C-alpha positions in Angstrom: 38.6 -16.1 25.0 41.1 -18.1 24.1 44.1 -16.1 21.7 44.6 -19.3 19.9 48.3 -19.1 18.6 47.6 -21.8 15.8 44.1 -22.7 14.3 44.1 -26.4 12.7 43.9 -26.7 8.4 42.3 -29.1 6.5 45.2 -31.2 6.2 44.5 -32.5 9.5 40.6 -31.6 9.9 39.8 -33.6 6.5 42.8 -35.8 5.4 44.1 -36.7 9.3 44.0 -39.8 11.1 41.6 -38.6 13.4 38.7 -37.3 10.9 39.0 -40.3 9.5 38.3 -42.7 12.7 35.3 -40.0 12.9 34.1 -40.8 9.8 34.1 -44.5 9.6 32.5 -44.7 12.9 29.9 -42.0 12.9 31.2 -40.0 15.5 29.7 -36.3 14.9 31.6 -33.2 16.1 35.6 -34.3 16.1 38.3 -35.2 18.9 35.6 -33.7 21.8 33.2 -35.8 20.6 35.0 -38.7 20.3 37.2 -38.2 23.5 33.7 -37.8 25.1 32.4 -41.0 23.8 35.7 -42.8 24.9 35.7 -42.5 28.1 31.4 -42.9 28.1 32.2 -46.5 26.4 35.5 -47.6 26.7 34.6 -51.1 25.2 33.3 -49.4 22.5 36.7 -47.2 21.8 39.1 -49.3 22.2 37.8 -52.7 19.8 38.0 -49.9 17.0 41.2 -48.0 18.5 43.2 -51.6 17.9 41.8 -52.5 14.9 41.8 -49.1 13.7 46.1 -49.2 14.9 47.0 -52.1 13.6 46.9 -54.3 16.7 47.9 -58.2 16.0 46.0 -60.9 17.8 46.7 -64.2 17.9 43.7 -64.9 20.2 41.1 -61.9 20.3 40.7 -60.3 23.5 37.0 -62.0 25.6 36.0 -57.7 25.5 38.6 -55.0 25.8 38.8 -54.6 29.6 37.5 -56.5 33.4 37.0 -53.7 35.9 36.0 -56.1 38.5 39.0 -55.6 40.1 39.3 -52.1 40.4 40.8 -49.2 38.9 44.0 -50.2 40.3 44.1 -54.0 39.1 41.4 -53.5 36.1 42.5 -56.2 33.7 43.5 -55.1 29.6 42.3 -57.4 27.2 41.4 -60.2 29.0 42.1 -63.6 26.9 44.1 -61.9 24.2 47.5 -63.0 22.8 49.7 -61.1 20.9 53.4 -59.6 20.7 54.0 -56.3 19.9 56.2 -57.6 17.3 54.4 -58.8 15.1 52.3 -55.6 15.3 54.5 -53.3 14.5 57.2 -55.7 12.3 55.8 -58.8 11.0 52.7 -56.7 9.8 54.3 -54.4 7.9 56.4 -57.3 6.0 53.2 -59.5 5.3 51.7 -56.3 3.8 54.5 -55.8 1.1 56.3 -53.1 2.9 59.8 -54.6 4.4 61.6 -51.9 2.5 59.9 -49.0 3.4 62.5 -47.8 5.9 62.0 -48.1 9.7 65.3 -46.5 11.2 67.7 -43.3 10.0 70.4 -43.0 12.8 73.4 -40.8 12.4 75.5 -40.3 15.1 77.9 -37.0 16.0 80.8 -37.5 14.1 78.9 -37.9 10.4 78.2 -41.3 10.4 74.7 -42.3 9.2 72.6 -45.4 8.5 68.8 -46.7 7.4 67.3 -49.8 8.1 64.7 -51.1 6.2 61.4 -53.2 7.6 62.8 -56.7 6.8 66.4 -55.9 8.1 64.5 -54.5 11.7 62.5 -58.2 11.5 66.3 -60.1 10.5 68.4 -58.0 12.8 66.2 -58.4 15.9 65.3 -62.1 14.8 69.1 -63.1 15.4 70.0 -61.0 18.4 66.6 -62.6 19.9 68.9 -65.8 19.2 71.8 -64.5 21.0 70.1 -63.9 23.9 68.5 -66.9 24.0 72.0 -68.6 23.4 72.8 -66.6 27.1 70.0 -68.4 28.8 67.5 -65.0 28.8 64.0 -66.3 28.4 60.8 -65.6 28.5 59.8 -62.4 32.0 63.9 -62.0 32.3 65.2 -59.5 32.2 67.9 -57.5 29.8 69.3 -53.9 30.6 69.8 -51.8 27.7 72.6 -48.8 28.3 72.8 -48.2 25.3 73.0 -44.4 22.9 70.2 -43.5 20.5 71.0 -45.8 17.4 70.7 -49.3 15.4 72.1 -51.7 18.8 69.3 -49.9 20.8 66.8 -50.2 18.4 66.5 -53.4 17.5 66.8 -54.9 21.1 63.4 -53.5 22.2 62.3 -55.8 19.4 64.4 -58.8 20.4 63.6 -58.4 24.1 59.8 -58.8 23.0 60.1 -61.2 20.4 61.1 -63.8 22.6 59.2 -62.5 26.2 62.0 -60.8 27.9 61.2 -57.8 29.6 63.5 -54.9 28.4 64.9 -52.7 31.1 65.7 -49.0 29.4 68.3 -47.1 31.5 69.5 -44.0 30.6 72.9 -44.0 28.4 74.4 -41.4 31.1 73.8 -43.0 34.3 76.3 -43.2 36.3 77.4 -46.3 38.1 75.8 -46.3 41.6 72.5 -45.0 39.4 72.4 -48.6 37.2 73.6 -50.8 40.0 70.5 -49.8 41.9 68.4 -50.1 38.6 70.3 -53.8 37.4 70.0 -55.0 41.4 65.8 -53.5 41.5 65.1 -55.7 38.2 67.1 -58.4 38.5 68.6 -58.7 35.2 70.2 -61.1 33.8 72.5 -59.6 31.1 73.8 -55.9 30.3 73.7 -55.0 26.9 75.9 -51.6 26.7 78.0 -50.0 24.4 82.1 -49.3 24.8 81.5 -46.0 23.9 79.3 -42.5 23.1 80.2 -39.2 22.0 79.0 -35.7 23.2 80.5 -33.3 22.0 83.3 -33.8 20.3 84.6 -36.4 23.6 84.4 -40.3 23.7 82.1 -41.2 27.0 83.5 -44.7 28.6 79.8 -46.5 28.9 81.8 -49.4 29.3 83.7 -48.7 32.4 80.7 -47.5 34.1 79.1 -50.7 32.9 81.1 -52.6 34.5 82.0 -51.1 37.8 77.4 -51.3 37.9 77.6 -55.0 37.1 80.1 -55.2 39.8 77.5 -54.6 42.6 74.9 -56.6 41.2 74.8 -60.0 41.4 72.0 -61.2 39.4 74.0 -60.0 36.0 75.6 -62.6 34.4 76.5 -61.5 30.9 77.8 -57.9 29.9 77.2 -57.5 25.5 79.4 -54.7 24.5 78.6 -52.8 20.7 80.5 -53.6 19.5 82.9 -55.6 21.2 85.2 -55.9 24.2 86.4 -58.4 26.5 86.2 -58.9 29.8 89.6 -58.3 31.8 91.3 -60.8 34.2 89.8 -61.2 37.7 86.3 -59.5 36.2 82.5 -61.7 37.3 81.1 -61.2 34.8 81.8 -62.5 30.9 81.4 -60.0 28.5 80.3 -61.0 24.7 80.6 -59.0 21.8 77.6 -57.3 19.7 78.1 -59.1 17.1 78.8 -62.5 18.2 75.6 -61.9 19.6 73.6 -61.4 16.3 75.6 -64.4 14.9 73.1 -66.7 16.5 70.1 -68.5 14.7 67.3 -66.5 14.2 64.5 -67.1 17.0 60.7 -66.8 15.9 58.4 -64.8 17.4 56.3 -66.1 20.3 52.8 -65.7 21.6 52.0 -64.1 25.0 49.0 -62.7 26.9 48.2 -59.3 26.2 49.1 -58.9 30.0 52.9 -59.9 29.6 55.0 -57.6 30.7 57.6 -56.1 27.8 58.6 -53.3 29.5 60.4 -52.4 33.2 61.3 -48.7 33.6 62.3 -46.6 36.6 60.8 -43.8 37.7 62.1 -41.5 41.0 60.1 -40.2 43.3 60.2 -38.2 46.2 61.9 -41.0 48.4 63.8 -43.9 48.4 64.7 -46.3 46.1 63.6 -46.1 42.2 60.5 -47.7 41.5 59.8 -49.7 38.4 56.8 -49.9 36.2 55.6 -52.4 34.4 54.0 -52.1 30.9 52.3 -55.0 28.9 52.5 -55.8 25.3 48.5 -55.2 24.8 48.6 -52.4 27.1 51.3 -50.2 25.9 51.0 -51.0 22.5 47.6 -49.9 22.6 48.3 -46.4 24.9 51.2 -44.8 22.5 49.6 -46.3 19.2 46.3 -44.2 19.8 48.6 -41.3 21.0 50.7 -41.2 18.3 48.2 -42.0 15.5 45.4 -39.5 16.5 47.2 -37.1 18.8 50.7 -37.2 16.6 48.7 -37.8 13.1 51.9 -40.4 12.7 51.6 -41.9 9.1 53.6 -44.2 6.8 55.4 -41.7 5.0 56.4 -39.7 8.2 60.0 -39.5 9.5 59.9 -39.1 13.0 62.7 -37.3 15.1 62.4 -37.1 19.3 65.5 -36.4 21.0 65.7 -38.5 23.5 68.0 -41.4 25.6 66.9 -44.9 25.1 66.8 -45.0 28.9 63.2 -42.9 28.9 60.0 -43.4 28.0 59.7 -41.6 24.9 62.2 -43.7 22.8 60.7 -47.2 23.3 57.1 -44.7 22.7 58.3 -43.2 19.3 60.0 -46.8 18.3 56.9 -48.6 18.7 53.7 -46.1 17.7 56.3 -45.2 14.5 56.5 -48.6 13.7 52.8 -49.6 14.5 51.9 -46.8 11.6 54.5 -48.3 9.9 57.0 -44.4 9.7 60.6 -44.0 10.3 62.4 -43.0 13.1 65.6 -41.1 13.3 67.9 -41.9 16.7 70.5 -39.7 17.0 73.2 -40.3 19.3 75.5 -37.1 20.2 75.0 -33.5 21.2 72.2 -31.6 19.4 74.1 -28.7 18.7 77.9 -30.1 18.1 79.7 -28.7 16.0 77.6 -25.7 16.3 73.6 -24.9 16.5 72.5 -25.2 12.6 73.5 -29.2 13.5 69.9 -29.5 14.6 68.7 -28.1 11.2 70.9 -30.8 9.2 70.2 -33.1 10.8 65.8 -32.2 9.8 66.8 -31.8 6.6 69.2 -35.0 5.3 66.7 -37.0 7.2 64.1 -35.5 5.5 62.2 -35.2 9.5 58.4 -34.4 9.3 57.5 -34.8 12.3 60.0 -33.7 15.2 59.5 -34.1 19.0 62.4 -32.8 22.1 61.6 -31.0 25.8 61.2 -27.6 26.3 64.6 -27.1 27.9 66.5 -27.3 24.2 64.1 -25.0 23.2 65.2 -22.6 25.7 68.7 -24.0 24.8 68.1 -23.2 21.4 66.4 -20.0 21.8 70.1 -18.6 23.4 72.2 -19.8 21.3 73.8 -17.4 19.2 73.0 -16.6 15.6 71.9 -18.6 13.8 68.9 -19.9 15.0 67.6 -23.7 13.9 64.6 -22.8 12.1 62.6 -26.1 10.9 62.2 -27.1 7.6 59.1 -26.7 5.8 58.0 -30.7 5.4 58.2 -31.1 9.2 54.3 -30.4 10.1 54.0 -31.8 13.7 56.0 -30.5 16.5 55.8 -32.6 19.3 56.5 -31.4 23.0 57.0 -33.7 26.2 59.2 -33.7 29.5 58.1 -30.2 31.8 56.1 -27.1 31.4 56.9 -24.5 29.1 58.1 -20.3 29.5 55.2 -18.5 27.1 58.7 -17.0 25.4 60.4 -20.3 24.1 56.7 -21.8 23.4 56.6 -19.2 20.8 60.2 -19.3 20.1 59.6 -23.2 19.1 55.8 -22.6 17.5 57.0 -19.1 16.0 60.3 -19.2 15.2 61.5 -22.6 14.7 58.1 -24.0 13.6 57.3 -21.1 11.5 54.0 -21.0 12.3 53.6 -24.1 10.4 52.5 -26.6 13.0 50.8 -27.2 15.7 52.7 -28.2 19.2 51.4 -31.3 20.0 51.9 -31.4 23.6 52.0 -34.5 26.0 52.1 -34.8 29.6 52.1 -38.1 31.3 55.1 -40.4 32.4 57.2 -43.5 32.8 54.0 -44.4 35.1 51.4 -44.0 32.8 52.8 -45.4 29.4 51.7 -42.6 27.6 50.0 -39.6 28.5 47.2 -38.5 30.3 46.7 -35.1 29.1 47.9 -34.1 24.5 47.2 -31.4 22.5 45.4 -32.2 19.1 45.7 -31.1 15.1 42.1 -31.2 15.1 41.7 -28.6 17.8 43.3 -24.9 17.7 46.1 -24.1 20.5 47.0 -21.5 23.1 50.6 -21.4 24.0 51.3 -24.1 26.4 47.9 -25.3 26.3 46.8 -28.9 26.2 43.4 -30.0 24.4 42.8 -31.8 27.1 42.8 -35.6 27.9 43.7 -38.2 25.8 41.1 -40.4 24.0 40.3 -43.3 26.3 41.5 -41.1 29.6 38.9 -39.9 32.6 40.8 -37.2 34.2 39.7 -34.3 36.0 41.2 -31.2 38.2 40.5 -31.8 41.4 40.8 -30.1 44.7 41.9 -31.8 48.1 38.5 -32.0 48.9 37.8 -34.3 45.4 35.9 -31.1 44.2 36.3 -30.4 40.3 37.9 -26.7 40.8 36.1 -24.2 38.6 37.6 -22.7 35.4 41.0 -20.7 36.1 42.3 -22.3 39.4 45.0 -25.0 40.0 43.7 -28.7 41.2 46.0 -31.8 40.8 44.9 -34.1 37.7 43.1 -36.9 39.1 42.0 -39.6 36.8 38.8 -41.8 36.9 39.2 -45.0 35.2 42.3 -47.4 34.1 43.4 -46.7 30.5 45.9 -49.3 28.9 49.0 -47.3 29.7 48.9 -47.9 33.3 51.7 -49.3 34.6 50.1 -53.0 35.5 52.3 -51.8 39.3 55.5 -51.5 40.4 58.1 -54.1 40.1 57.7 -56.3 43.3 56.4 -53.3 45.2 51.6 -54.2 44.9 52.0 -52.6 48.3 54.1 -49.4 47.1 52.1 -49.3 44.4 48.7 -48.3 45.8 50.4 -46.6 48.3 51.9 -44.0 46.0 48.9 -43.7 43.2 45.3 -44.5 45.3 46.3 -43.8 49.0 45.3 -39.7 48.8 42.2 -40.6 47.0 41.0 -43.7 46.8 39.2 -45.6 43.7 41.1 -42.8 41.3 44.6 -42.6 40.5 46.2 -39.1 42.0 49.0 -38.2 39.4 50.6 -35.4 41.1 51.2 -32.9 38.4 49.2 -29.1 39.4 46.7 -28.3 36.2 44.3 -25.2 35.6 41.4 -25.3 33.3 40.7 -22.3 31.2 38.0 -23.4 28.2 37.9 -26.5 27.3 42.0 -26.3 27.4 44.3 -27.5 29.5 47.6 -25.7 31.1 50.7 -27.5 33.8 51.9 -26.1 36.5 54.1 -28.6 37.7 54.5 -31.1 40.6 53.2 -31.9 43.5 55.8 -33.6 45.4 59.8 -33.3 45.3 60.8 -34.7 42.1 63.3 -32.9 40.4 63.9 -33.0 36.7 66.7 -31.6 35.1 66.4 -30.5 31.3 63.0 -33.3 31.4 65.2 -35.7 33.4 63.4 -37.0 36.6 65.6 -37.8 39.5 64.3 -38.8 42.6 66.3 -36.2 45.5 67.3 -38.9 47.6 69.7 -40.8 44.9 71.4 -37.7 44.2 71.7 -37.2 48.2 72.9 -40.9 48.5 76.2 -40.2 46.1 77.0 -36.3 48.1 76.9 -38.4 51.5 79.5 -41.2 49.8 81.9 -38.1 50.9 83.6 -38.5 54.6 83.0 -34.4 55.1 79.0 -34.5 55.3 76.7 -35.6 58.1 73.4 -35.0 55.8 72.0 -33.6 52.9 68.8 -32.1 50.6 68.7 -32.3 47.4 66.4 -29.5 45.3 65.2 -29.1 41.7 65.5 -24.7 41.7 64.0 -22.6 38.2 66.5 -22.5 35.4 66.4 -20.7 32.4 67.8 -23.3 30.9 67.4 -26.5 32.0 63.6 -25.8 33.3 65.7 -27.1 37.3 69.1 -27.0 37.9 70.0 -29.5 40.9 71.2 -27.9 44.4 72.2 -29.6 47.3 72.5 -28.4 50.2 75.3 -29.9 52.9 75.6 -30.3 56.5 78.9 -30.4 57.4 80.4 -33.4 59.9 80.7 -32.1 63.4 84.0 -30.1 63.8 84.4 -29.2 60.2 83.6 -26.6 56.9 83.4 -27.0 54.1 85.8 -25.6 51.5 85.5 -24.4 47.5 87.1 -27.8 47.3 85.4 -29.9 49.2 82.6 -28.4 47.8 83.4 -29.2 43.7 84.7 -32.8 44.7 81.0 -33.2 45.9 79.4 -31.8 42.8 82.3 -34.1 41.3 81.2 -37.1 43.4 77.3 -36.5 42.2 78.0 -36.5 38.6 79.8 -39.4 38.7 77.6 -41.5 40.5 74.5 -40.4 38.9 76.0 -39.1 35.5 77.3 -35.6 34.3 73.3 -34.8 33.6 72.8 -34.3 37.2 75.9 -32.5 38.5 74.5 -29.7 41.1 74.3 -26.4 39.5 75.4 -25.7 43.2 76.1 -27.6 46.8 75.7 -25.1 49.6 76.9 -25.2 53.0 74.5 -25.2 56.0 74.9 -25.9 59.5 71.6 -27.6 59.3 68.8 -28.6 57.8 64.6 -28.2 58.6 63.1 -31.5 59.8 59.7 -32.4 61.2 59.1 -33.9 64.2 59.8 -38.0 63.2 63.2 -36.6 61.7 61.7 -36.0 58.0 63.4 -33.4 55.6 61.2 -31.1 54.7 62.6 -30.5 51.3 59.3 -27.7 50.4 61.0 -25.4 52.9 64.5 -25.3 51.1 63.6 -24.7 47.9 61.4 -22.9 48.6 64.4 -20.7 50.5 66.5 -21.5 47.1 64.2 -19.6 45.4 62.6 -16.8 47.5 58.8 -18.2 48.0 56.6 -18.1 50.7 57.7 -21.0 52.6 54.1 -21.6 54.0 52.9 -23.5 56.6 56.1 -24.0 59.0 54.2 -26.1 62.1 55.7 -28.4 61.3 59.2 -28.0 61.6 61.4 -28.7 64.8 63.8 -25.9 64.8 62.2 -22.8 63.1 65.8 -21.1 63.3 67.3 -23.5 60.7 65.3 -21.5 58.3 67.4 -17.8 58.9 70.3 -19.9 57.9 69.1 -21.9 54.8 68.0 -18.5 53.5 71.4 -16.5 54.6 73.3 -19.8 53.1 71.4 -19.6 49.4 71.9 -16.2 49.2 75.8 -16.2 50.2 78.7 -15.7 48.4 78.7 -19.0 46.8 75.9 -18.4 44.4 72.7 -16.4 44.1 69.1 -17.2 43.8 67.7 -17.7 40.4 
């Protein structure tokens, strides 16, 4: 029997959104009964859920979903027309809640402000008009390279208003990482900031953006917040944000429910980043369900999730909170600057009631010099996503930071999921690090390689047997890659790649099957780091892996093979670290660069990163039958243990 750390209170079991939904629709048995019915009869559940969430239909769908094309090509809300701006903003203004706060924002230097729903509605309409004046129309891609703040918040709705597709880009990316995503998306416009601040130091975002657009021929216009004119000889003209806002407001257009809203890149183990496509109907329904039923968002909530506009959690929280009529706090800067008490002061000053972060932030705060931050008593829900918890960090987050008062709502999904596959529920008891199970409407199982559901306590892969509204509608310009990435190993089922076990009715996540590196919750494909390192003329080959880190969850290590006749000295290793950081962003600066004479490869020449990581961490390398030269492992093991560093 589980030793639960938290048991639900009447605030959730009697007065929460799940309880109200179950009463309204005659569901006996609470969340678990509702989850079972949502899977058995998705038409029944989603018809009622989208009404409860508040989605505005300009033309009602013919039905909730058409599964005749199979799981990979299920059509959600066929025949329906909508625009998420109407559901998220204009609906509240029409209902007389225009003066309710929609966004609170603060920068590291203490600058702060508040925007109401009617102000965000007007701001996004003017920004949409400005984008139109720059030649942006329905289906065109607009890239967002901004720190958290009012501009990023407004740009989400400005793009949606005119049917443009938002391409979020991490504000800490280097020029190469930006350029790859700009080229893949074919973005016409890039919106960036002149600078952003972190730990008291300015980061020249506009300079990075200019280097990126020089390699992205489809970009026709650079918009800089607040303003920075183009330099002499630059191909792409620059426009100030104020000039964009000076345009005539654009009206909200009616769109097919399947119209793309979001093109967000996620990294795989090989090749270039892949762009997941999310729609006005599907993304809105999915995140609306999760934020309403799992996070229990209500109109008087203030939600603060420590994230960046370039990651899935920013649009998820923005859209989900706006559907609920709640308020979002956007903070630009380091959460521990000038000291660890900054987080507590933010929560107090902005009256935050729902707070979310990654486990890596908890590990950082856990090791901070006293006083460690603690959440004010008004925080009623804690959220978590990005990576698996350690036991120590979870207990600190729940007991010390949260005071043991609030549920920890773990959510697990990803960019291509458009939300979550597994989540906690505030109406169910919780074990440390655990998930209640699949989200509402998610038909998920944990299977072994043969497709058999694994018994309790065993680890298997998370597999989904039917489509869900938030599932990416495909990968941008890569239909075959989409089918291969998620359905080739288990035809007719989504292979998610997460390793999961079950204890009782709870689920526990143990990591990933693939080689994706997650530094403080930020996903990076090894190929990107390797490509950046190999611009150094001293290198012949490189392999990037993630190794456990007590604070970041994983640290990026780079195993580097020098060109023939050369050795790598300390200066070379530091230069390579700088190259990777300059190309991909400071967050991805390698923790170590380890010189090695060669890399383990298969007979067809593929680098076996799995073995490299095992050697770096001291783990069992497992099956070596595909390896060409087993002796290469001894050299890597010796280098990982050598004077350049140590095993974690």
